[in-house]
N, C-alpha and C positions, 0 to 999 in steps of 0.2 A: 252539438258536433263541433269541432275544432279542426280546422284544416290549414296548412301553410301552402299557399299557391306562390311564395315568392323563395329565391335563391341567395340573396345576398347576404343575407344577416343568419348567421346560423342560431338555431332556437330548437327546442323539442317543443313542437305545438302540443303533443298531448299532455307536456306537464301541466299546463293552465285547466284541465278539467277537472280537477277536484277546486280549483279556485273559482271556475263558474260554477258548481254545486254549491258553495259555500255562498256564491253572490244570490244565488237562487233562494236559498234559505234565508238570509239576511233581509234581502229587500222583498219586504211583504209584497209589492205590486206584482211581483214573477212569481208568485206563490201558485204551484201546480202549471207553471207554463215554462215553455222553454227558448232558447234563442240560439244561434250559431254565431262562431267567430272565426273570422278568415283573417291569415296574415298576408298582405299583396306587396308589391314593391311601390316604390314613389310613382312611377311611369303609370301603374294602374291607377293607384288613389286619384293622381291629379288629372285623369280622365274621368275619373268618376266625381270628382268634386265639380269638375266645368259642366259635366251632363248634368248634375242634380241640384248644384248649389249655383254656379255661374261664374264659381271663383277659378282662375287659371292658373292653379299652384296646388302643391301636393298639403295634405293634412295630415294630422296624425291620427284620427277615428270617425267613421262617419258611420252612424245607424240607419237601418232601413227598414221601420216598423212593418211586418206583415198585414195586408189587406186583403182578408181571404175574398173569392168571388162567391157568387150564389151556387154555384157548384161544389164547392170546397166545403167538405165539413170536417174532414180527419185533420185538418192543420187547426184547428179554432184555439189550442193551447198553445200555439206557435207565437212568440213576440215578435220574431224578426230576425235580421243579421246585422251582426256589428263587424265591420272591416277594420282593419288596423295596419298600416304604413308600417312594416317593419324598420323600415331603413329611418325613417322620422322617429319611431319611438327610441332607435338607439340613438340617434342625435338628441335627442329630448334628454335619456337618461344621463348622457356624457355632460350635456351642459347643466342639467339639475344635481349633479353629482349624485345619481342615485343608480341602482342595478337596473338592468335591463329588465330584468322579471318583476320588481317593483314599479317600474315605468308601465310595464303591459297590463298588470292588474289594476293600475289608475285606469288607463285606456278602455278595458273592459267594463270597472265599474262605472266608469263615464257613459261610454256605450250604453249600457243596461239600462240607466237612468233616462237616457233618450229613448229607448224603446218603450219607457213606462209613461210617457208623455212629459217629462221635464224638459225645459228649455231655456236655459242658461242666458240667451241671447234676446230672452222677451219678460223672462220674471223677473220679482225685484229679489234676487239671491236663493231663492228657494232652493233651486238645483245646487248651488255651489254650496249650502248649509246642510243639506241631505248628504252631499258627496262626504264632507269630512267627517259626519257624525258615522256614515257607515266604513271610509277609511279605518277611523279608530276602531268600528265594531270587527271589521275584518282583518285588524293587525297589519295594514299596510303602513309600513314605515314610509316616511316624508322628509 
């Protein structure tokens, strides 16, 4: 599921559905599993970043792995949620001289890798290497 919960950056959230399918096909760890993507505002992203990471600022993407409780059996194939600040993505696309669509695709891939357990803040470069490999495989121009 892809949902647009912000109004400041014009984008067609549904246009990324095919890319999400491509990510699910390319990232072996997501095989048979799903995840959702939500586009949110900087304000909401800053709130989430403060609440869940203790950082008092906005960020581009956050991932929330799904943890099923003992009564939940119907969501065992659900990896979790990826939230993207559309405003931050737009700023980054301009700074990096990339199209907004390319920037968002990179963020979706980055978020999906986090849902699969990768963590660039604690690993020794494995997530970065995997992400670069998958960008190439998925045709994300950088």
